N, C-alpha and C positions, 0 to 999 in steps of 0.2 A: 718348345711346344711339340709334342709327339703327334704322330699321324692320327691316333684315335682322338686326341684332344682337339685337333683341327676339325675333325668330322662331327664332334659333339655340337659344334656351332649350328649345324643344320639337322640335328636329330629331331624326330617327331616328338610332340608333346605327349606326356602321359594323359590318360583320360581323367575326367573329373570325378570327384567323390560326391558331388551333389547333382540333382537334376538340372538339365539345361533346356531352356525353351528358346526357340529361334523365331523372331518376328521379322517378316519381310514386307517392305512397303515399296511403292513405285518410285517415289521421289525422296530426296533428302528431307524436304519439308514434312512429308507424310511420315517419314521415319521418326523425325523429332516429335511429331504429335503422338505417335505410338509410344515413344519413350515416356513422355510426361503423363500420358493417359495411364500407363502402367504404374507410374509412381503414385498417381492419384488413387488408382484402384487399390493398391497395396495399403495406402493410408486409410481408405474406406474400410479395409479389413482389420483395422486397429494395429497395423504395423507402425511402430514409431518412426518418425522421419529420420532419426539418427541411425536407423537400421537399414536404410536404403542409400546407395551411392550410385551415381551415374559416372561411367568412365569412358573417356574419348581419347583416341590416339593423339589427335591434334585439334584443339578447340577453334582454330582460325575459321574453319568452314562450318562448325556446328554451333558456336556460341549464339549467333543471331537466331537461327531457327529454334533452338532449344529454349531460348529466352521467350520468344513469341508463343511457343507452345505452352510453356509454364504459365504464362499470364492467362492463356485461354482456360486452363484448368484451375486457376486460382492458387497457383503455387509460387513461392518466392525462391528462385534458384540463386545459389552462390557459386560463382565460377572460380575454382581454385587455380588460377593461372599466375604466372610470374607477372607482377605489376610492372608494366613498361612506364616507369615514373616520368621519363623524359617526354612522354606523350600526354601528360596530364596538365590541367590548368594551373595547379599550384606551382609545378616546376616551371611552366612557361612564364608565370608571374615573376618568380625569382630571377629567371634568366633575363627577362625584359627590363627588370629594375637594374640589374648589373649593367646592361647595355646602355640604359639611359644615364646612369651615373658615371659612365666612363668618359664621355666626351664633353668638351666645352660647347661645341656646336653640333646640333643634331637636327635631323629632318622631322617633319610633323608626324610621320608614321612611328618612328622610333620613340618620339616624345610621348605619344598617346598610347603606345602599346601596353604599358602597365595598367592603364585605366581600362583597356579592353579586357584585361585578365583580372579585373575586379580589385585593383589596388584600393585600399582604404587608409585614411590617416592613422598613423601609429597612436595618436592620442585617444583613439576610440577604444575604450575598454568597458567592461561591464559596469565599472564604478564611475566612469567619466564619459557619459555620452549625451548629457543634457544639452551641452552647448556646441555639439558638432554636427547637428542635423543628421542623426543616425539613420532616419528613414530614407535619406537621400543617397546613402552609400550602400553598396558600390554603385557606380554610374551604370545605367542601362546601355546596351550596345548601340541603340539608335542615337542616343545623346552623344556618344563618343564619335560615331561615324559622321554625324552632322558637323561636329566641331572640326574633324579632320578635313572635310570638304571645304569648310569655310576658311581654313588657314592657308597661307601661301606655301608654295613648294620650296625645296632647297633647305640645306642646313643653316641654322642660325644660332648664335649664342643664347643662353637661357635668359639673359636680361632682355634681349630683343623679343623673345617669345612672350615674356611677361607683358611687354607693351602691346603685342598683338592680341593677347588674351583680353587685356583691359579695354581695347578699342573695338573688338569684334563683338557685335550684339548677339551672335549665335552661341557665344561661350559664356557660361556663368562662373560664379566665384569658386566653384569646386575645382575647376581647372587651375585657378590661381593658387589654391591651397596645395595642390599636387606640385606645381612648379616651384613654389617657395620651399617645399620639402626637398626637392631636388637641389635647389641652389644652396641649401644648408648642408649638403653632403660632406661627410668627413673624408679624410684620406683613408684608403683601404688598408688599415692595419688589421691584424687578426681580431682584436677586440671590437673595433668598429664594424667589421664585416659581420661578426656574430650578432651584435646588437641590432644592426639595420635589418638583416635578413630574418632574425627571430621575430621582430616586430611585424614584418611583412607576412610571415607565415601565420602568426597568431591572429592578426586581424582578418586574414583570409578564413581561418577556421571559424571565427566567431560570427563574421558578417557575410561571407561569400557562400559558405556551404548551405546556409538556409535558402539562398537564392537557387542553388542547384536543386534542393529538395522541393521547392515550390513548383518547379517546372518538370520534375522527374516523373517517371512512370510509377504505378503502384508498387512495383517490386523494389523501387529505390536503388536500381543498379548504379546509376550515375552518382548518386549520393554516397553509396558505399565506396565507389571508386575514388571519389573526391576525398572522403575521410581517410581511406588507406593512403592516398598520396600525401595528405597532410602529415600523417604519422611518419612516413618515410622522409618527408622534408624536414620535420623536426629533428630526426636522427641525423640527417645530413648537416643541418645547421650546427648541431652539437659537435660533430666531427670536424667540420670545416676549419675553424680557427686553428686547431692543432696541426692539421695537415698543411694548411696555408703557411703557418709559422715555420714548419719544417722545410717547406719548399723555398721560402725566403732565405732561411739560414743556409740551405744548400746552394742557393744561387740559381735554382732551376726555374724560378718564376720571378716576374717583375711585380712591383707593388702597384697593381692596377686592378680595376674592377673587371676588366676583360679577362685577366688571368683567374680572377675569382670565379667567373662564369665557367671557364674551362675546367677548373678544379671541381666545381659543382657537377658538371657533366661526368667527369671521371668517377666521382663517388656514386652518383645516381645510377650509373650503368653497372655497378657491382651488384649482382643479384643476391638477395638474401636466401638462406636455405629453407625458410619456413614462412608460410603465409597464414595469417590468422584473420578470422571474420567474427563480427559481433553478433550475427543473427543465428542463434542456436536452433531456431525452428525452420531454417531454410533447407532446401534440398541441395546437398553437396554434389557438385559436378567437377570431377577431377580429370586432369590429364593423366595418361597411363603411367608416366614416370613418377607419379605421386601415390600410387596404389601399393607400392612395395611394403610388405610386412603389416598391412592393415588386415583386420578381420571384421567383415561386415556381413550380416545375414543375407542381404539381397543385393546383388551387384548386377547392374545393367551395363553391358559393354556395347558401345555404340560405334557404328561405322565399320563393320567387318567387311570391307570392300577391298578387292585386289587393287593395289596401287595407292591405297590410303592407309590400310593396316594389314599387312606391312606396306610401307612406302617403297616405291622403286628408287633405287640408287643408281644414278648414271656413273659409268666408269669407262675409262679408256682401255681397261684390260678386257679382252674378249672373254665371253663366258666359258669357252673351252679351257683357256689358260687359267681362269679362276678355279675351275674344278680341279685342274692338275695341281695347282698350288695348295688347295685345300687338302688334297690327298697326301701331299708331302712326299711323293715318290721321286726318286732320282735326283737330278740336280736342283729341282724346284723345292726340295726339302729345306733349303736354307732361306727361302723367301717367306716372309711373314704375311699371312692372309689378312684381309680386312673383314671384320665382323659384318659389315654392311653387305658383303657379297652373299651372305647366307641369311639375311634379314634377322641376324642374331639379336639385335637390340629390340626390335619390334616383337620378336618371338618371346624373348624373356619378359617383356612388359605384359604381353598377353598371358603368359604363364602366371605372372604375379596377379593379374586380374582374376584369372580362374581360381587360383589358390585363396584369394581373399574372400570368396563367397562361402558363407557358412551354411545357409539353407538352400539357396538356389541361385543360378546364374541365368540371366536373360541376355541373349545376343541379338543385335538388330543390324539390319543393312537395308539398302535400297537398290533398285534394279535399273534405274535410268538416270542419266544426267539431265540437266535442264534442257539440253538440245535434243533429247531423245536417245542419245547413244547408250548402248547397253553397259551396265556395270556388273562385273562378275564378282561372285563371292570370294572372300579371302581364303587362301589356301590353309590358313591357320584353323579354319573350321573343319578341315579334313581330319584333324587329329582328335576331335571330340565328338561324342555321340549327342546329337541334339534331337529334341522333340519339336517338330515344326508346328507353329500356330497357323491354323487355316485362315484364309483371307476373310471368311465369314466371321470367324472368332475375332479377328483383328478389328473388323468394322464394329462389332458389338463393344469391343474394348474402348474404342475412341468415341463411341456414342454417349448419349446422356446418362445411360445406366452404368457405364464403365464396368462391364461384366468381365471378370478375369477369365482368360482362356483356361481350359482344363490343365494344360501343361504348367501354368503358373499356380493354379489353385492347389495342385498336389504339393507344391513347395510349402504350403501352409499347414498341411496335414502333420499332426504330431508335434506342432510347435505352438507354444503358448505366447500369445501376444502380450507385450509389456506395455503397461499404461505409460504414456508419454507426459504425464503431468509432472 
């Protein structure tokens, strides 16, 4: 890497080819409201929803306020994030089933955990539900918790648990159905693992997702997440027997349900390169690493705050030495610089965000933390020319009339809205 190459990591951005409006709000919540009010106002001006995208450096802090703001304006957002499948209920169900199948003697919590995660009998299918009490499955959480409290503590063999179920009045026959399914468990061969877990995932899809939908918000965020997780778990179950067979042949895994659970975790934590959503009329909210090579008429870049975009990177290397290494002069020329020292990754992602905007770019930020501490604007804004939105204009934007500020209205001039039908 030559000296000029090193310094390009921190070169200023080129100015934009489209108009840029800057919206400044006091708090993160107010900023999120401004963002979704902007989306709603653009849609009011016949801009198709597919022509608007919201971009955030990191959704961890913004997903909740953006979701609430979207609901306020009657919008359905779709957050294009990497699905952390190991934190979803379908994955937790598979994991708890493996744990319950592993041991001859288990405690009451381990025994009932699959029921907490909405286990249903494998015999329940669309064509065969008349004799299974379909309406009673899955068990509701209160029923499961009542049973757990009524059962004795300590691990017991499954046969003893069946006796406990039969003599405890607080427990109904559905618990016995589940226990008998456990007692019939096969040895964990690749074929049996595939069959058992495929049944678990399929019954969850058919009978547990409707439970999620019934208690979900109008935007169906949790239902969408549940459905995405089921798709991932189906793929996992398809891959699992082949990978499990390979591990058994290599001698790197034992023939146990516990090792099956560990292999599930290994597969589930491998991130896919692409996420898909079923709701084509939803507002797309992307993280900045997903904007690369996209071309969208209206881009709203959220959270241009120093310390968030770009994020500060802690380093044991003093700033002075970092600059010397970046320059590449003298003995330090043999040392490799870290891109993080120059905010290179965040800079590149912001550049991609800017380049993605075809008609106009809207950047937003807030000025205060929840504790009142000042938030300074991102230095990335120094490299582009922005047209500030006055606070009075912002208030009209978030109001009932959703009036577009002049800086945004000019983005519509000379462009012909496309019918979204």
